[in-house]
Phi, psi and omega in degrees: 000126181286174186295318182293321178294318178296322178296317178295319181295318177296319180296320179296316178297319179297316181293321178295321177297316180294325177296313179293325178294319179296321179292327183271349184299312182217124178295138180295134178283127183246009179231119184295335180289345179273358180280165184294314180222134174223118181232112185282133180289342176294341179270004176296141175300154182295340180284349182265122181265129179259123180275093184291340180269011182297137179255189179301129181082357180269163181276125177285311172200159182236153177231111179292167179296127180259113183293162179287340184284121178287163180292157181285336181268128183295330181295339180266004185293318182297318179296319179295319182294321178296316177298318181295319179295318178294321180297316179295321179297313179295326178296322178289329181278349181300129180092348179271161178279100181244158178225158171262112180265135177224158180075064182287117181259128175237119186205158175263137358293179194307098173229116182212075184207171185275142178278325182251141183222125180237121179297145178227155172243134178254110190248134177253121177287122185293331184277311184261349183063020173285144181249126178247134173259110189251133174286120195234024179187183182273147179283141178238147177262122188256024185294322179295321180295324185272327192239012181300126180091356179285134185294333182267012184243138172227132184301138178251088186294322183289332174291320177297321177296322178295322177293317177297331179281353176121352178284153179073023184279135174055237178243025179298165180296338180288349179298314179298320178297317180297317182293321178294318178296321179296319179299320183283337185257317189274340183246135183278336182257184178289152179228158178243103181245132175219145180271054177269139175278344180275128181283152169281129181235160177081183182287338180281356184271006180117352179295330179249015182252145178279351179265119180293138178241134181233128175238151178299307168040060180293146181205151170271122188234137172245111181233151177296146182297129179273180181242009181295316179298324178293318179297317177297325179296317177297324177297320177295323178296324178295321178295328181273355185298324179300340179284348180137152180264121177300156187298317182298314179290326180296322181292328177284322183282339184270133177287349182263001183230173178230140175289150178281101184230131172239132182244124175249094188290328180269116182254119173254164181302332183264001185298303183292316175303322178296317180296315180297319181297314180295321182289318178296324178297338178264009176082016180275152170267132191234136172241123181246125177259120183246184182274339182183179183295321180296318178295324179295316180295321179294321179294318178296322179293335180281349178283155174301151185305320182294328180273332178298330178290344179265003183242152180232126175248352179232116183302332180291340179265005183295322180297315179294321178296319179295320178296320178295323178293319180295324183274352185278135180274146179277125178294171179284108183292321181296317179296318179293321179295319177295320178296323179293319178295319179296318179294323178293319178297318180299316179295320180294320178297315180295324180292319178294320178296322180292322179291327182279345182291141179239143179295141178292149183284306184211081187295335183256009181088179183242032179287179181284336179245143174284159181299320182294329178291324177295320179294321181292331179292340180288329182220079183295332181288338180252359186288353177292339180286120180295149178270146180204138179294153174057043175288139179292165182300322182243159180292157181292335176229156182282175181295318179294322177292326176295317177297321177296318180296321178300316179295317181297319178293324180291326182267006183291133178236160177300324179295319180289326177295328180287345183294330182291335177278352180267155179289142179281113180247116179275115179298335177292338178275352179268161176302139182291160180296323179295321180294315179296322178298321178298316179295320180294317179293322177298319177296319181295316180296317179296320179294320180294317180295319179293324180289328184292321182257021183283137176234176178296320179293321179294325177295318179294322178292324180294333180281352181278180183290147179296324179296320177297316179298323179296318179291321176297320179295322178296317179294318179296327177294321178297314180294318180298320178296321179295317180294323177294321177297329180273000181076025184248030176281161183094189184289138180298340178297339179265006180280154176278116182294342179278352180291129181298328179293322177297315180296317181294317181294318179296316178296323179294319178297318183277349182075027181271144175047052182294325182289321180297314180293329175294321178294322178298317180295325179295332181282000180299319181294325178294320179295319179294324177294317180299323179294317179293321181295317178294333175294327177288337180273005183298131180096355179244147178243125182241121180255132179235152175294155184295323183254037185288143172275101188297316182291323178293317178295322180295320178293320180295320179294322180293315182290319180294324179294319178293323180295315180291322180292336179275005177108000178287168180218153178281136182230172180248158174068211185289352179278002181291144179281166180299320180297321181290323180295319180292332181268010183300318178299324178296315185289334184268336186249337185259135178232139176246112184053037176086000182242154178288142181283086183252003179239156178303323181296314179293323178295325175299316180297317179296316181297319180297315180297317179298318180293326177295319178294319177299318179298319178298322180293321179291319178297320178300322183293312184291322180293321178294329175295329178276358178095012181244127182247142178237146177295137185258356184261018180267161175299154182303320183297317180290322178298316181296321179298320178295319179296320180297317179295322179296317180293327177295318177295320178297321179297323178295322177295315182291333175296328182276344186292327175301324177294323177294316180296318178295322178299315179298319180294318179296316180296321180293318179292328181277355178081017177261109182278109180230113176288129180229053183257003183212147178306326177296320177294320177297319179297318178295321178296317180297320178297319178294320178296320179297322178294320178296321178292325174296326174297322174296326176298323175297316179297323179294319177298320177294322178295323177299318178293320178294321177295323177297319178293318180292329179293330175293329176103150176291150179286125180245173178295129183103352176277148178295148180296336179295331178293321176298321178296322178295316179295321178296321179295321177295318178294327179275000182057042180249097183293323180295317179295325177295319177297319178295323179294322176297319177297319178295324176296321177297318178294320178296322178293324177296316177299320179296319178296322177296317181291322177296321177295319178298313181291326178296311179297319181294323178294322178294320177295317182293324179295325180267332184203086183301322181296323178294319178297317178297322178296318180293324178289318184292331184244030180295140184090353179288131182292342180295339182291338177296320177284325182294319182293335178293329180249035184299307182294323180294318179294322179296315180298319179296317182295322179294316179294319179295321179295322179294315179295325178293322179292329179291335181273355183245166177288140179306130184289161179291342181299332179296316177293322179296317179296315179297321179292321178298317178296321179294320178296319178299316179296319180296318179296319178296318179294319179295322177298317178295322179293320177299313179298322180294317178297318180298316181293320180296316178295323179294314181294328180291321185259007180285124178298148181293330182259022181291113181248331182279139176301332179295338177272339185265312185286125185276342184230124178240125181242103189227153168300144187305315185275359174266350182299315179299332180277335188260332187240138176287155182280066178272121183297133177060031180288349177231154177276322185220140171244128179251126177257105183273084180090145185282316174055047175059032177272139178257194183293343179296345177279006179289000173299345177299330179291341174287324184275332184217138180282347183233141182235134172243120179261127183241125179111164180287152176291150182268176179285176177299145180282157177294164180298159180293147175277336179252185179293146180293158180299140178268342179286136179275135176285160169303146188303323186286353180255003183298322182281329185277322187245114174228166179301336181253008181283127173293165183299315183297321179293320180296329182270336184255353179281134178292145178301153183289335179240135181293146178292147178272126179289153180292328177228141181295140180288150177287142176295133183248143175256148180299133180286160176288155183301325185282344183254122179291148181289157178286145178289154178290155181290149179288154177300148184291315186227077177293149183289127178288158177290169180302141183298136177088006180277141185284160172281158183297127179288157180287159173063027177237093177283162344278199184290168180299145180297329184268015175286157184286131176284161175280124182255130179298145179283141181234151179298325181240095182292136177278143183298323186266358182286138179290141181247182179289155181294148179293156181293332179286153180295143180188181181294147181291147179269131182294159183291153180283148178297127185288338182267003178283150178295144183231137178285165180291136184268128175288161180293143177258151178295140181291149177292154183293320185254011180084154182288137177277139179295142181294153178295154180295146185287126178284340188266023175232064182289150173087354180251130184237120177289144176286151187281133178291150180279186187288348181275358182291135176232135180275112181288138178220117179293148179294130181296327186272358182290134180289151177290138178291155179294151180296134182265159178288131182294332182282338182265134180290147179187169180291144178291136182263135179262122178237108184298140178091349179290154176291146179295337180290341180280350178266133175278163182301311179302326179295317179295319178297321180293317179297314178299319180296321179296316179293319182294323179291329179282327178237078188291343184269003182286141173282173181297316181293322177295322179295317178297317181296319182292316181291328177299315178293326181293317183287325180061040180293162178305144186294332182286354177258020185301318180297314182291322179299314179299318181295315183290323180289324176296323176295317180296321177297318179298318178296318180297317179297321178296321178295324179289326180285338176236081185294338181282350181280134180292000000 
């Protein structure tokens, strides 16, 4: 197998291992209740409008600032409390990684989570404190994560592609279409989908059902970042592997190569911004992996303005950033470079002048009096004003403000001084004393009323569950409404016992005659028919004999009507039919409107009347069986009307009986024995239930007060003690004490305002004249200040004139040069920042493809959370020159997908501890042998990239045997690598005048007696591709001394990637240390024995240990105590003379060493 085939095979095995590792790192959460925060949008108050059509970067909904003061109307208290709780919830979620979940799936086995997930940002406006929920990313379909391996699920790739294309975003109307299509394609069985915002909860919501249920149910969810997207990303990389192995991944997968990795273990706030600035200035494309969205936004904000426009920290803003880059014009590079050289010359000239300046011997002469004493003698009444150079024309505060400050300083007490450290609490923003008194009195009245009518049964009911009481109250309301409709409200002792409703309700409670009452109820339809039938007989008179056989006549009328309708006819004599003979009594005795019923129509009327009379007789029978009697001598129409009204009243009673039965069942299940067999017992139960509910009203009033107290917030450190007293008064239900606490809060706020005014005036005085401020503090309360403040402006004018005359008699101070140098340094930094941005933009425009349409191809710097990179960037090999990992953040080897995107990795920050064990099964794919030691399931990312392979690489040709060189002859340098990896195609060459050197330039490697075959060497003298930097964490041999340069080392150029920081100018005592070129190198000391750190010019900064750098910095600082931190770093940088391509790393490590040294000096007792 040739080298390229082995490399591809190793890369495939590595990617498969990483894919399995990502899947096993963390089991996918399939229950929404297990997430950190879940807030359903259906619970939003009605005053909050949700913009369902919001797109990427748009506001989904906003929450204005909700004041602590509750509304004056009690009916609005619940709405205010809901708004306040949501506002506090969103305030707590601000800055966290939250998503908008839609499409809540509930299915067996336990799957209860959202199918669609859209990232959101919760932003708090600093000025108005309004909270905006902004849709901040692309929507993802999580069906594979939730249902992988389920027998009834099949992946719907085209639905996933549609989601990636923008469908189903946020709460758009396409969300429902996507979910319906997914149900029809991804699930083999029937589904229940509804666009309800309310989630299904409990076992009835589908958790124990075999039919999947999907609800829209949008919610704000905070869940830990999963690894499913990373695993899918590795799967896509495996599919793209046949097209070629990217250089970064190839170097890791090949046992004969090393990945280009640089590790910066000491991380300062400016480390990553400096790296990004330097790389962009050289035209590199940079990918930065951060810990979260907030860290990405902070890093982008730390970049210079010109470079920040070339970086993206929010994928939704990538399109706008790309359009801005295309429309942006490239500044004049030559003009900026000339301006930078001029600014550098100006700064260097001022620095040389400052070093050459010498302090004057005796600027004021050697007389017996100093010049300032002579000036004070000229105006003794104004001489109390201290003299100071460069005093402004007018005093920092007016004469009236000075008099006010004198009074404030005289009245200052320790208690008032402590007020500024306390939080400003406006008593007007708290609930008023009258409002709190109203709530307390309402609670007291409710408690008194409940106590007055309390019984043993009400006490037992009050001890039951609130949900049970609610259901009992609902049932009692149903029964009470029925009784009121029947006119049976009030005490049962006043009911009419002859009322059929009273008899029916009593029998139903006691369970008497259930079959009889059921039969009565069944006759309701007959009574209603009789009423309708008699309505059809309206206008007709039907006469019947007194002793008529109703059923016989009805049968005869029915048969004769059928005979006539079938074509028969009435005849006389022996020709009469059998039907006519049987109906002869009907024809002779019954008359319809005075005529015999000889036609089908008349027979219908007779039959209807007879059946109505029969129905009345049956109704009379069943009602008498139930104990209710009706008069039987009334006309049929009136009798039927009475029966209909009776059945209506009975139906109302029976409508209420299910509520009674449910009440009995609930009481029996809850263990509350309550007899309900008589209306009097029911009345007593309802009264007890009402008393128990009044007890709940007391609890509600208490809850309102507790909610009011909680809305004010718990007392924290820094709150005034009066606020604690107010909260205590609310808890103790002491309205008077609460009113006193509000008054005390008002007084405390007044004291705080006085102290703030005092400190404000004092700060203004100190900013313009520190000596004057110190004088006023030291002599506060002195009566002389009353006269001094009257001549405040006059004294200031005299002091300013005296200071000017005193300055004219002295040698110009060094501060003038320092000020000028500081201004020059500021100007130089600004010009360099602009030049860096111009070079970055020029290189980007030069190498931008003409057909570049995707923002990922246009924007050169992407700053994203590590686990959001697979969702935001396509897997284009080598699409970036450098990837920076800003902190490990518990990332494992599955994050090695970065080597596919960039051939070089910079790790910033210390390595982390071992990761916890995998939650899933370990990977089954075997790694290449040389990676077994570096990559394990628990290896952090930094360890995986910085650990040496377990087997040494085999050289392409065996090395020649080397003999140790003689001491006088320096060893030969090692040979350069045969085929260094070229940079990404289309990358620009380093532009001029942009320090420091390119990151991918070859580092200086110390010469060793026995060169290793695989160790990187110095670049060949002939032009060729640049050699990547050597890994800083790799072991390095001892470097022999190098011959000193003939003209001395030149100081490195100032760092372009540190805008906004200006080193202070060294004073005249600064001396540039330079070791003697001819001094012999000291012998190597034993690492175990303590000794002074040795400085060897030209060594790599990685060869110095942290204690050695701290010791070197300390020696220089003790010799030059007036140096600033930046001056100290610059001086030690020139002293060490490290390779120029390590300028970024040298600055970072030396700043860390200076910080450690300063900490040791500030705490001398610390070892």
